[in-house]
KEGUGU-138529 format. One record per residue: residue in three letters; x negated, y negated, z negated of N, C-alpha, C, O in turn. Coordinates in nm, 4 decimals, decimal comma, padded with zeros to 6 digits. Layout:
# residues N
+-----+----------+----------+----------+----------+----------+----------+----------+----------+----------+----------+----------+----------+
| res |   n_east |  n_north |     n_up |  ca_east | ca_north |    ca_up |   c_east |  c_north |     c_up |   o_east |  o_north |     o_up |
+-----+----------+----------+----------+----------+----------+----------+----------+----------+----------+----------+----------+----------+
| ala |        X |        Y |        Z |        X |        Y |        Z |        X |        Y |        Z |        X |        Y |        Z |
...
+-----+----------+----------+----------+----------+----------+----------+----------+----------+----------+----------+----------+----------+
END
This chain:
# residues 136
+-----+----------+----------+----------+----------+----------+----------+----------+----------+----------+----------+----------+----------+
| res |   n_east |  n_north |     n_up |  ca_east | ca_north |    ca_up |   c_east |  c_north |     c_up |   o_east |  o_north |     o_up |
+-----+----------+----------+----------+----------+----------+----------+----------+----------+----------+----------+----------+----------+
| met | -21,2842 | -04,5959 | -00,0785 | -21,3100 | -04,7057 | -00,0655 | -21,2189 | -04,7959 | -00,1769 | -21,1187 | -04,7627 | -00,2403 |
| ala | -21,3410 | -05,0019 | -00,1735 | -21,2630 | -05,0488 | -00,2136 | -21,1096 | -05,1034 | -00,2268 | -21,0405 | -05,1134 | -00,1254 |
| ala | -21,0730 | -05,1286 | -00,3202 | -20,9427 | -05,1935 | -00,2808 | -20,9583 | -05,3035 | -00,3687 | -21,0256 | -05,3278 | -00,4689 |
| pro | -20,8397 | -05,3864 | -00,2699 | -20,8439 | -05,5137 | -00,2894 | -20,7558 | -05,6092 | -00,4662 | -20,6330 | -05,6020 | -00,4606 |
| ser | -20,7989 | -05,6695 | -00,5721 | -20,7456 | -05,6712 | -00,6570 | -20,5852 | -05,7742 | -00,5769 | -20,5429 | -05,8492 | -00,4890 |
| phe | -20,5467 | -05,6576 | -00,7549 | -20,3260 | -05,6593 | -00,7443 | -20,3566 | -05,6439 | -00,8260 | -20,4662 | -05,5986 | -00,8591 |
| ser | -20,2679 | -05,6770 | -00,8909 | -20,2312 | -05,6822 | -00,9966 | -20,1292 | -05,4725 | -01,0306 | -20,2012 | -05,3757 | -01,0551 |
| tyr | -20,0249 | -05,4622 | -01,0250 | -20,0161 | -05,3179 | -00,9855 | -19,9680 | -05,2437 | -00,8334 | -19,9319 | -05,2878 | -00,7244 |
| thr | -19,9920 | -05,0900 | -00,8990 | -19,8981 | -05,0054 | -00,8184 | -19,8294 | -04,9235 | -00,8303 | -19,8026 | -04,8482 | -00,9238 |
| leu | -19,7867 | -04,9373 | -00,7051 | -19,6399 | -04,8885 | -00,6822 | -19,6813 | -04,7643 | -00,5744 | -19,7933 | -04,7540 | -00,5243 |
| lys | -19,5446 | -04,6530 | -00,5438 | -19,4966 | -04,6751 | -00,4415 | -19,3231 | -04,7438 | -00,3364 | -19,2357 | -04,8165 | -00,3837 |
| ile | -19,3277 | -04,6982 | -00,2234 | -19,2807 | -04,7128 | -00,1821 | -19,1404 | -04,6695 | -00,2342 | -19,0592 | -04,7619 | -00,2296 |
| ser | -19,0927 | -04,5542 | -00,2817 | -18,9430 | -04,5130 | -00,3719 | -18,8745 | -04,6429 | -00,4339 | -18,7766 | -04,7153 | -00,4157 |
| gln | -18,9911 | -04,6282 | -00,5230 | -18,9265 | -04,7902 | -00,6461 | -18,9000 | -04,8942 | -00,6415 | -18,8736 | -04,9641 | -00,7393 |
| leu | -18,9016 | -04,9553 | -00,4397 | -18,8442 | -05,0692 | -00,4434 | -18,7260 | -05,0220 | -00,3798 | -18,6989 | -05,0357 | -00,2606 |
| asp | -18,6212 | -04,9359 | -00,5129 | -18,4933 | -04,9777 | -00,5034 | -18,4164 | -05,0876 | -00,4147 | -18,3609 | -05,0906 | -00,3049 |
| gly | -18,4377 | -05,1595 | -00,5006 | -18,3569 | -05,3540 | -00,5668 | -18,3202 | -05,3105 | -00,6792 | -18,2698 | -05,3967 | -00,7511 |
| lys | -18,3268 | -05,2062 | -00,7222 | -18,2315 | -05,1887 | -00,8794 | -18,3367 | -05,2105 | -01,0313 | -18,3362 | -05,2737 | -01,1369 |
| thr | -18,4561 | -05,0689 | -00,9243 | -18,5201 | -05,0912 | -01,0458 | -18,6490 | -05,1993 | -01,0682 | -18,7543 | -05,1829 | -01,0065 |
| arg | -18,6306 | -05,3053 | -01,1578 | -18,6995 | -05,3684 | -01,2592 | -18,8346 | -05,4069 | -01,1414 | -18,7867 | -05,4348 | -01,0316 |
| leu | -18,9250 | -05,4106 | -01,1429 | -19,1335 | -05,4008 | -01,0744 | -19,1927 | -05,4190 | -01,2718 | -19,1289 | -05,4211 | -01,3771 |
| pro | -19,2870 | -05,4251 | -01,2508 | -19,3664 | -05,4562 | -01,4087 | -19,3678 | -05,6058 | -01,3789 | -19,3914 | -05,6700 | -01,4813 |
| asp | -19,3453 | -05,7006 | -01,2428 | -19,4199 | -05,8148 | -01,2936 | -19,2691 | -05,9224 | -01,2424 | -19,2729 | -06,0294 | -01,1818 |
| gly | -19,1216 | -05,8310 | -01,3034 | -19,0234 | -05,8574 | -01,3177 | -18,9462 | -05,8831 | -01,1941 | -18,8503 | -05,9596 | -01,2045 |
| asp | -18,9669 | -05,8428 | -01,1047 | -18,9458 | -05,8876 | -00,9212 | -18,8383 | -05,7702 | -00,8889 | -18,9036 | -05,6660 | -00,8858 |
| leu | -18,6996 | -05,7419 | -00,8632 | -18,6177 | -05,6578 | -00,7860 | -18,6179 | -05,6975 | -00,5861 | -18,5634 | -05,7817 | -00,5147 |
| ile | -18,7272 | -05,5622 | -00,5611 | -18,7524 | -05,6170 | -00,4370 | -18,6830 | -05,4780 | -00,3834 | -18,7001 | -05,3777 | -00,4526 |
| ala | -18,5685 | -05,4629 | -00,2058 | -18,5563 | -05,3893 | -00,1501 | -18,6583 | -05,3581 |  00,0260 | -18,6936 | -05,4365 |  00,1140 |
| ile | -18,6742 | -05,2081 |  00,0094 | -18,7492 | -05,1814 |  00,1070 | -18,6706 | -05,0426 |  00,2389 | -18,6765 | -04,9213 |  00,2191 |
| thr | -18,5991 | -05,1153 |  00,3741 | -18,5228 | -05,0594 |  00,3577 | -18,5407 | -05,0306 |  00,5917 | -18,6293 | -05,0926 |  00,6504 |
| pro | -18,4629 | -04,9546 |  00,6557 | -18,5284 | -04,9366 |  00,7273 | -18,4256 | -04,9464 |  00,8225 | -18,3086 | -04,9083 |  00,8184 |
| ser | -18,5295 | -05,0390 |  00,9606 | -18,3846 | -05,1061 |  00,9987 | -18,3486 | -05,1218 |  01,1441 | -18,2811 | -05,2112 |  01,1951 |
| gly | -18,3932 | -05,0417 |  01,1881 | -18,4211 | -04,9540 |  01,2997 | -18,5096 | -04,9424 |  01,3445 | -18,6069 | -04,9318 |  01,2698 |
| asp | -18,5313 | -04,9372 |  01,4910 | -18,6455 | -04,8669 |  01,5972 | -18,7642 | -05,0025 |  01,6447 | -18,7780 | -05,1247 |  01,6501 |
| gly | -18,8141 | -04,9035 |  01,6648 | -18,9132 | -05,0713 |  01,6514 | -19,0231 | -04,9953 |  01,8326 | -19,0235 | -04,9022 |  01,9131 |
| pro | -19,0806 | -05,0995 |  01,8038 | -19,2395 | -04,9696 |  01,9265 | -19,3906 | -04,9144 |  01,8460 | -19,4499 | -04,9550 |  01,7461 |
| pro | -19,4186 | -04,7949 |  01,9506 | -19,4338 | -04,7205 |  01,9360 | -19,5501 | -04,7425 |  01,8467 | -19,6062 | -04,8468 |  01,8802 |
| gly | -19,6332 | -04,6600 |  01,7027 | -19,7278 | -04,6809 |  01,7107 | -19,7806 | -04,7865 |  01,6039 | -19,9012 | -04,7825 |  01,5795 |
| val | -19,6864 | -04,8997 |  01,5244 | -19,6761 | -05,0087 |  01,4264 | -19,5078 | -04,9426 |  01,3838 | -19,4252 | -04,8536 |  01,4044 |
| val | -19,5357 | -05,0509 |  01,3194 | -19,4217 | -05,0491 |  01,1970 | -19,4036 | -05,2111 |  01,1623 | -19,5054 | -05,2739 |  01,1334 |
| thr | -19,2638 | -05,2853 |  01,1652 | -19,2319 | -05,3770 |  01,1538 | -19,1792 | -05,4294 |  01,0803 | -19,0713 | -05,3710 |  01,0907 |
| phe | -19,1600 | -05,5245 |  00,9796 | -19,1531 | -05,5455 |  00,8744 | -19,0840 | -05,7284 |  00,8957 | -19,1308 | -05,8307 |  00,9457 |
| ala | -18,9601 | -05,6952 |  00,8310 | -18,8897 | -05,7984 |  00,8475 | -18,8566 | -05,8635 |  00,6548 | -18,8118 | -05,7920 |  00,5652 |
| leu | -18,8863 | -05,9762 |  00,6441 | -18,9189 | -06,0494 |  00,4937 | -18,8109 | -06,1702 |  00,5127 | -18,7911 | -06,2722 |  00,5787 |
| lys | -18,7362 | -06,0625 |  00,3761 | -18,5982 | -06,1430 |  00,3280 | -18,6611 | -06,2086 |  00,1571 | -18,7341 | -06,1590 |  00,0713 |
| glu | -18,5734 | -06,3673 |  00,1713 | -18,5503 | -06,3855 |  00,0275 | -18,4376 | -06,4825 |  00,0408 | -18,3999 | -06,5416 |  00,1420 |
| ala | -18,3834 | -06,4882 | -00,1015 | -18,3032 | -06,5573 | -00,1189 | -18,3336 | -06,6740 | -00,1599 | -18,4397 | -06,6983 | -00,2174 |
| lys | -18,2046 | -06,7974 | -00,1244 | -18,2947 | -06,9510 | -00,0400 | -18,3130 | -07,0078 | -00,1918 | -18,2449 | -06,9911 | -00,2930 |
| gly | -18,4384 | -07,0856 | -00,1658 | -18,5102 | -07,1726 | -00,3047 | -18,6304 | -07,0962 | -00,3788 | -18,7365 | -07,1182 | -00,4371 |
| arg | -18,5809 | -07,0358 | -00,3557 | -18,7790 | -06,9632 | -00,4337 | -18,9145 | -07,0002 | -00,3343 | -18,9239 | -07,0507 | -00,2225 |
| trp | -19,0219 | -06,9447 | -00,4411 | -19,1333 | -06,9285 | -00,4137 | -19,1108 | -06,8711 | -00,3147 | -19,0149 | -06,8112 | -00,2662 |
| trp | -19,3157 | -06,9197 | -00,2586 | -19,3670 | -06,8363 | -00,1115 | -19,3318 | -06,6516 | -00,2005 | -19,3005 | -06,6029 | -00,3091 |
| lys | -19,3633 | -06,6153 | -00,0689 | -19,3733 | -06,4063 | -00,0395 | -19,4448 | -06,4274 |  00,0355 | -19,4856 | -06,5350 |  00,0792 |
| gly | -19,4871 | -06,2516 |  00,0777 | -19,5660 | -06,2761 |  00,1940 | -19,6026 | -06,0240 |  00,1555 | -19,5907 | -05,9349 |  00,0714 |
| ile | -19,6328 | -06,0439 |  00,2527 | -19,6714 | -05,8860 |  00,3204 | -19,7958 | -05,9453 |  00,3749 | -19,7888 | -06,0453 |  00,4464 |
| val | -19,8808 | -05,9039 |  00,3530 | -19,9653 | -05,8016 |  00,3301 | -20,1451 | -05,7243 |  00,3901 | -20,2132 | -05,6688 |  00,3038 |
| his | -20,1830 | -05,7302 |  00,4940 | -20,2748 | -05,6304 |  00,5421 | -20,3858 | -05,6231 |  00,4781 | -20,3979 | -05,7328 |  00,4234 |
| phe | -20,4794 | -05,5547 |  00,4510 | -20,6096 | -05,5514 |  00,3879 | -20,7080 | -05,4910 |  00,4951 | -20,6394 | -05,3965 |  00,5341 |
| ala | -20,8060 | -05,4860 |  00,5558 | -20,8702 | -05,3948 |  00,5588 | -20,9943 | -05,3390 |  00,5792 | -21,0941 | -05,4065 |  00,6049 |
| ser | -20,9929 | -05,1783 |  00,5655 | -21,0353 | -05,1305 |  00,4664 | -21,2348 | -05,1664 |  00,4631 | -21,3190 | -05,1654 |  00,5529 |
| lys | -21,2404 | -05,1850 |  00,3632 | -21,3574 | -05,1682 |  00,2057 | -21,3895 | -05,3588 |  00,2622 | -21,4807 | -05,4267 |  00,2150 |
| glu | -21,3107 | -05,3986 |  00,3462 | -21,2582 | -05,5407 |  00,4307 | -21,2856 | -05,6052 |  00,2830 | -21,4083 | -05,6035 |  00,2725 |
| thr | -21,2246 | -05,6668 |  00,1521 | -21,1425 | -05,7095 |  00,0448 | -21,0868 | -05,8734 |  00,1028 | -20,9834 | -05,9393 |  00,0918 |
| asn | -21,2177 | -05,8904 |  00,1669 | -21,1380 | -06,0481 |  00,2104 | -21,0948 | -06,0573 |  00,3800 | -21,0502 | -06,1554 |  00,4395 |
| ala | -21,1230 | -05,9269 |  00,4311 | -21,0362 | -06,0067 |  00,5277 | -20,8705 | -05,8261 |  00,5568 | -20,8381 | -05,7080 |  00,5450 |
| trp | -20,8301 | -06,0133 |  00,6127 | -20,6488 | -05,9356 |  00,5400 | -20,5520 | -06,0190 |  00,5835 | -20,5623 | -06,1414 |  00,5914 |
| thr | -20,4794 | -05,9683 |  00,6054 | -20,4118 | -06,0876 |  00,7033 | -20,2454 | -06,0982 |  00,7168 | -20,2111 | -05,9963 |  00,7766 |
| glu | -20,1648 | -06,1541 |  00,6956 | -19,9879 | -06,1815 |  00,6783 | -19,9604 | -06,1509 |  00,8190 | -20,0003 | -06,1844 |  00,9306 |
| ile | -19,8396 | -06,0404 |  00,7427 | -19,7710 | -05,9116 |  00,8648 | -19,6449 | -06,0448 |  00,8085 | -19,5582 | -06,0815 |  00,8879 |
| ala | -19,6503 | -06,0835 |  00,7149 | -19,4382 | -06,1743 |  00,7145 | -19,4866 | -06,2406 |  00,5761 | -19,5551 | -06,1711 |  00,5011 |
| ala | -19,4516 | -06,3805 |  00,5372 | -19,4300 | -06,4495 |  00,4490 | -19,3892 | -06,5436 |  00,5222 | -19,3703 | -06,5566 |  00,6432 |
| gly | -19,3708 | -06,6494 |  00,3750 | -19,2878 | -06,7810 |  00,3298 | -19,2400 | -06,8238 |  00,2373 | -19,2641 | -06,7560 |  00,1374 |
| ser | -19,1532 | -06,9468 |  00,2131 | -19,0408 | -06,9369 |  00,0918 | -18,9492 | -06,9148 |  00,1575 | -18,9246 | -06,8851 |  00,2744 |
| gly | -18,8880 | -06,9369 |  00,0473 | -18,6845 | -06,8434 |  00,0731 | -18,6309 | -06,9759 |  00,1653 | -18,5232 | -06,9478 |  00,2179 |
| asn | -18,6686 | -07,0862 |  00,1921 | -18,5842 | -07,2077 |  00,2638 | -18,6686 | -07,1614 |  00,4136 | -18,6417 | -07,2413 |  00,5032 |
| glu | -18,7738 | -07,0383 |  00,4621 | -18,8113 | -07,1007 |  00,5636 | -18,7553 | -06,9270 |  00,6194 | -18,7037 | -06,8958 |  00,7268 |
| leu | -18,7898 | -06,8399 |  00,5008 | -18,7848 | -06,7455 |  00,5427 | -18,5999 | -06,7209 |  00,5566 | -18,5624 | -06,6050 |  00,5744 |
| asn | -18,5367 | -06,7872 |  00,5513 | -18,3601 | -06,8469 |  00,6084 | -18,3533 | -06,9120 |  00,7096 | -18,2539 | -06,9166 |  00,7821 |
| asp | -18,3968 | -06,9366 |  00,7171 | -18,4155 | -07,0030 |  00,8846 | -18,4488 | -06,9609 |  00,9924 | -18,5685 | -06,9348 |  01,0047 |
| pro | -18,3464 | -06,9355 |  01,1250 | -18,3204 | -06,9161 |  01,2321 | -18,4677 | -06,9193 |  01,3408 | -18,4817 | -06,8448 |  01,4378 |
| lys | -18,5759 | -07,0334 |  01,2911 | -18,6648 | -07,0057 |  01,4080 | -18,8263 | -07,0096 |  01,3321 | -18,9352 | -07,0136 |  01,3893 |
| tyr | -18,8052 | -07,0076 |  01,2257 | -18,9421 | -06,9827 |  01,1646 | -18,9405 | -06,8467 |  01,2210 | -18,8392 | -06,7782 |  01,2346 |
| lys | -19,0824 | -06,8068 |  01,2585 | -19,1075 | -06,7074 |  01,3514 | -19,2136 | -06,6578 |  01,1884 | -19,1322 | -06,5838 |  01,1332 |
| lys | -19,3057 | -06,6601 |  01,1197 | -19,3456 | -06,5967 |  01,0335 | -19,2775 | -06,4981 |  00,9388 | -19,3325 | -06,4596 |  00,8356 |
| lys | -19,1567 | -06,4587 |  00,9772 | -19,0772 | -06,3831 |  00,8649 | -19,0779 | -06,2312 |  00,8967 | -19,0661 | -06,1379 |  00,8174 |
| thr | -19,0960 | -06,2281 |  01,0427 | -19,1307 | -06,0555 |  01,0863 | -19,2909 | -06,0905 |  01,1444 | -19,3560 | -06,1887 |  01,1800 |
| gly | -19,3067 | -05,9536 |  01,1302 | -19,4634 | -05,8705 |  01,1747 | -19,4608 | -05,7368 |  01,1935 | -19,3685 | -05,6640 |  01,1570 |
| glu | -19,5801 | -05,6945 |  01,2615 | -19,6381 | -05,5510 |  01,2471 | -19,7279 | -05,5284 |  01,2344 | -19,7951 | -05,6303 |  01,2180 |
| val | -19,7701 | -05,4620 |  01,2317 | -19,9149 | -05,3358 |  01,2001 | -19,9053 | -05,1942 |  01,2813 | -19,8218 | -05,1072 |  01,3063 |
| asp | -20,0523 | -05,2274 |  01,3087 | -20,0366 | -05,0706 |  01,3090 | -20,0119 | -04,9701 |  01,1993 | -20,0318 | -04,9886 |  01,0792 |
| his | -19,9494 | -04,8226 |  01,2779 | -19,9079 | -04,7721 |  01,1564 | -20,0952 | -04,7052 |  01,1051 | -20,1309 | -04,6845 |  00,9891 |
| ser | -20,1802 | -04,6857 |  01,2281 | -20,3325 | -04,6394 |  01,1806 | -20,3673 | -04,7253 |  01,1280 | -20,4535 | -04,6621 |  01,0671 |
| asp | -20,3874 | -04,8858 |  01,0697 | -20,4385 | -04,9438 |  01,0024 | -20,4059 | -04,9287 |  00,8512 | -20,4805 | -04,9448 |  00,7547 |
| leu | -20,2430 | -04,8848 |  00,8572 | -20,2215 | -04,8280 |  00,6953 | -20,2793 | -04,7284 |  00,6553 | -20,3111 | -04,7109 |  00,5377 |
| glu | -20,3036 | -04,6387 |  00,7610 | -20,3848 | -04,5111 |  00,6697 | -20,5455 | -04,5356 |  00,6398 | -20,5902 | -04,4586 |  00,5548 |
| ile | -20,6560 | -04,6459 |  00,7047 | -20,7179 | -04,6926 |  00,6099 | -20,7049 | -04,8308 |  00,5528 | -20,7668 | -04,8620 |  00,4511 |
| gly | -20,6409 | -04,8982 |  00,6038 | -20,6027 | -05,0059 |  00,4523 | -20,5383 | -04,9800 |  00,3472 | -20,5459 | -04,8753 |  00,2830 |
| phe | -20,4253 | -05,1374 |  00,3070 | -20,4298 | -05,2135 |  00,1453 | -20,2561 | -05,3077 |  00,2052 | -20,2238 | -05,4236 |  00,2312 |
| leu | -20,1659 | -05,1273 |  00,2016 | -20,1178 | -05,2909 |  00,2023 | -19,9974 | -05,3641 |  00,0344 | -19,9474 | -05,3116 | -00,0651 |
| val | -20,0026 | -05,5047 |  00,0931 | -20,0051 | -05,5485 | -00,0418 | -19,8535 | -05,6488 | -00,0110 | -19,8099 | -05,6907 |  00,0963 |
| leu | -19,8019 | -05,6639 | -00,1449 | -19,6870 | -05,7476 | -00,1566 | -19,7713 | -05,8722 | -00,2303 | -19,8573 | -05,8621 | -00,3178 |
| ser | -19,7141 | -06,0035 | -00,1608 | -19,7436 | -06,1109 | -00,2354 | -19,6392 | -06,2116 | -00,2595 | -19,5452 | -06,2282 | -00,1818 |
| lys | -19,6604 | -06,2941 | -00,3926 | -19,6030 | -06,4101 | -00,4285 | -19,6490 | -06,4873 | -00,5081 | -19,7226 | -06,4408 | -00,5951 |
| ala | -19,6241 | -06,6176 | -00,5058 | -19,7002 | -06,7237 | -00,5665 | -19,6547 | -06,7311 | -00,7379 | -19,5477 | -06,6963 | -00,7877 |
| lys | -19,7330 | -06,7683 | -00,7817 | -19,7758 | -06,7101 | -00,9362 | -19,7997 | -06,8724 | -00,9522 | -19,7632 | -06,9594 | -00,8732 |
| leu | -19,8628 | -06,8872 | -01,0616 | -19,9724 | -06,9779 | -01,1750 | -19,9805 | -07,0860 | -01,0731 | -20,0728 | -07,0651 | -00,9944 |
| leu | -19,8822 | -07,2457 | -01,0381 | -19,9318 | -07,2998 | -01,0451 | -19,9148 | -07,3256 | -00,8952 | -19,9481 | -07,4299 | -00,8388 |
| gly | -19,8569 | -07,2145 | -00,8348 | -19,8294 | -07,1838 | -00,7097 | -19,9052 | -07,0648 | -00,6090 | -19,8707 | -07,0234 | -00,4982 |
| thr | -20,0172 | -07,0298 | -00,6913 | -20,1224 | -06,9914 | -00,6493 | -20,0855 | -06,8233 | -00,5963 | -20,0636 | -06,7326 | -00,6767 |
| his | -20,0846 | -06,8076 | -00,4588 | -20,0433 | -06,7016 | -00,3642 | -20,0929 | -06,5803 | -00,3964 | -20,1529 | -06,5463 | -00,2944 |
| ser | -20,1068 | -06,4745 | -00,4954 | -20,1335 | -06,3195 | -00,5562 | -20,0984 | -06,2324 | -00,4911 | -19,9916 | -06,2262 | -00,4302 |
| asn | -20,1962 | -06,1410 | -00,4953 | -20,1721 | -05,9711 | -00,4161 | -20,0519 | -05,9390 | -00,6036 | -20,1085 | -05,9448 | -00,7127 |
| val | -19,9473 | -05,9192 | -00,5959 | -19,8885 | -05,8332 | -00,6853 | -19,8914 | -05,6652 | -00,6651 | -19,9804 | -05,5972 | -00,7162 |
| tyr | -19,7837 | -05,6081 | -00,5850 | -19,7878 | -05,4685 | -00,5770 | -19,8781 | -05,4375 | -00,5092 | -19,9059 | -05,5254 | -00,4277 |
| leu | -19,9428 | -05,3454 | -00,5040 | -19,9801 | -05,2292 | -00,3822 | -19,9368 | -05,1201 | -00,4152 | -19,9331 | -05,0489 | -00,5155 |
| leu | -19,8820 | -05,1185 | -00,2423 | -19,8200 | -04,9833 | -00,2405 | -19,8826 | -04,8900 | -00,1401 | -19,9269 | -04,9151 | -00,0280 |
| gln | -19,8748 | -04,7590 | -00,2167 | -19,9946 | -04,7067 | -00,2408 | -20,0259 | -04,5463 | -00,1876 | -20,1116 | -04,4588 | -00,1994 |
| asp | -19,8466 | -04,5806 | -00,0963 | -19,8608 | -04,4738 | -00,0055 | -19,7513 | -04,5354 |  00,1362 | -19,6614 | -04,4851 |  00,2034 |
| ala | -19,8255 | -04,6794 |  00,1308 | -19,7478 | -04,7039 |  00,2055 | -19,7691 | -04,6347 |  00,3982 | -19,6963 | -04,6544 |  00,4955 |
| ala | -19,9036 | -04,5506 |  00,3853 | -19,9024 | -04,4827 |  00,5414 | -19,8820 | -04,3177 |  00,5371 | -19,9239 | -04,2291 |  00,6115 |
| glu | -19,7791 | -04,3143 |  00,3881 | -19,7360 | -04,1520 |  00,3915 | -19,5329 | -04,1976 |  00,4553 | -19,4640 | -04,1433 |  00,5417 |
| ala | -19,4929 | -04,3560 |  00,3292 | -19,3360 | -04,3204 |  00,3595 | -19,3449 | -04,3854 |  00,4835 | -19,2701 | -04,3397 |  00,5699 |
| leu | -19,4323 | -04,5011 |  00,5225 | -19,2645 | -04,6223 |  00,6377 | -19,3633 | -04,5293 |  00,7351 | -19,4713 | -04,4851 |  00,6959 |
| gln | -19,3128 | -04,5085 |  00,8582 | -19,3152 | -04,4208 |  01,0172 | -19,3467 | -04,5595 |  01,0603 | -19,3381 | -04,6738 |  01,0153 |
| ser | -19,4049 | -04,4718 |  01,2148 | -19,4688 | -04,4915 |  01,2745 | -19,3198 | -04,5506 |  01,3642 | -19,2187 | -04,4808 |  01,3563 |
| gly | -19,3158 | -04,6991 |  01,4587 | -19,2324 | -04,6316 |  01,6261 | -19,0879 | -04,7678 |  01,4487 | -19,0198 | -04,8557 |  01,5016 |
| arg | -19,0746 | -04,7567 |  01,2969 | -19,0144 | -04,7761 |  01,2694 | -18,9942 | -04,9441 |  01,2885 | -19,0913 | -05,0115 |  01,3229 |
| cys | -18,8441 | -05,0158 |  01,2608 | -18,8594 | -05,1543 |  01,1848 | -18,8612 | -05,1335 |  01,0075 | -18,8041 | -05,0394 |  00,9523 |
| tyr | -18,9073 | -05,1976 |  00,9638 | -18,8440 | -05,2432 |  00,7684 | -18,7401 | -05,3365 |  00,7328 | -18,6872 | -05,4153 |  00,8112 |
| thr | -18,7220 | -05,3274 |  00,6485 | -18,6393 | -05,5128 |  00,5917 | -18,7338 | -05,4688 |  00,4254 | -18,7414 | -05,3622 |  00,3642 |
| val | -18,7893 | -05,5977 |  00,3994 | -18,8890 | -05,5504 |  00,2287 | -18,7031 | -05,6752 |  00,2295 | -18,6664 | -05,7027 |  00,3438 |
| asp | -18,6257 | -05,7246 |  00,1306 | -18,5623 | -05,8067 |  00,1067 | -18,5582 | -05,7951 | -00,1217 | -18,5348 | -05,7093 | -00,2068 |
| trp | -18,6007 | -05,9537 | -00,1166 | -18,6989 | -05,9865 | -00,2853 | -18,5983 | -06,0722 | -00,3339 | -18,5859 | -06,1940 | -00,3210 |
| ile | -18,5115 | -05,9687 | -00,4060 | -18,3689 | -06,0032 | -00,4071 | -18,3980 | -06,0967 | -00,5486 | -18,3414 | -06,2058 | -00,5404 |
| ala | -18,4682 | -06,0786 | -00,6663 | -18,5242 | -06,1488 | -00,7918 | -18,6767 | -06,1156 | -00,7999 | -18,7472 | -06,0192 | -00,7699 |
| asp | -18,6963 | -06,2461 | -00,8569 | -18,9012 | -06,2526 | -00,8295 | -18,9129 | -06,3550 | -01,0146 | -19,0222 | -06,3906 | -01,0587 |
+-----+----------+----------+----------+----------+----------+----------+----------+----------+----------+----------+----------+----------+
END
């Protein structure tokens, strides 16, 4: 199956908030409770005033078929009224698709940076996870 265009491949265990990632980021992913059965729920956090970040799911074999699960800039992600900072994906979709962490790069272009190769195995169905983009 063809993967979407991305810069780096990571495992979920590398998102520990301490390991500097290949593009210079520090990202932590931590379980944050139970959610609806059959889905994986995400909350995206980022310090104020930073560039756009996103958690994106690509459907299998459809590199143009993608969904932003959660996305926004630092100011949006810290606004309690902003709704797009949380989202969910069916766990079965993780098994047949691709989970990617994206960010704004050169001239603010939204770029797919980190393909999470073991998302279906490492993220449990019915659980919530917080993705904290600590530094970029």
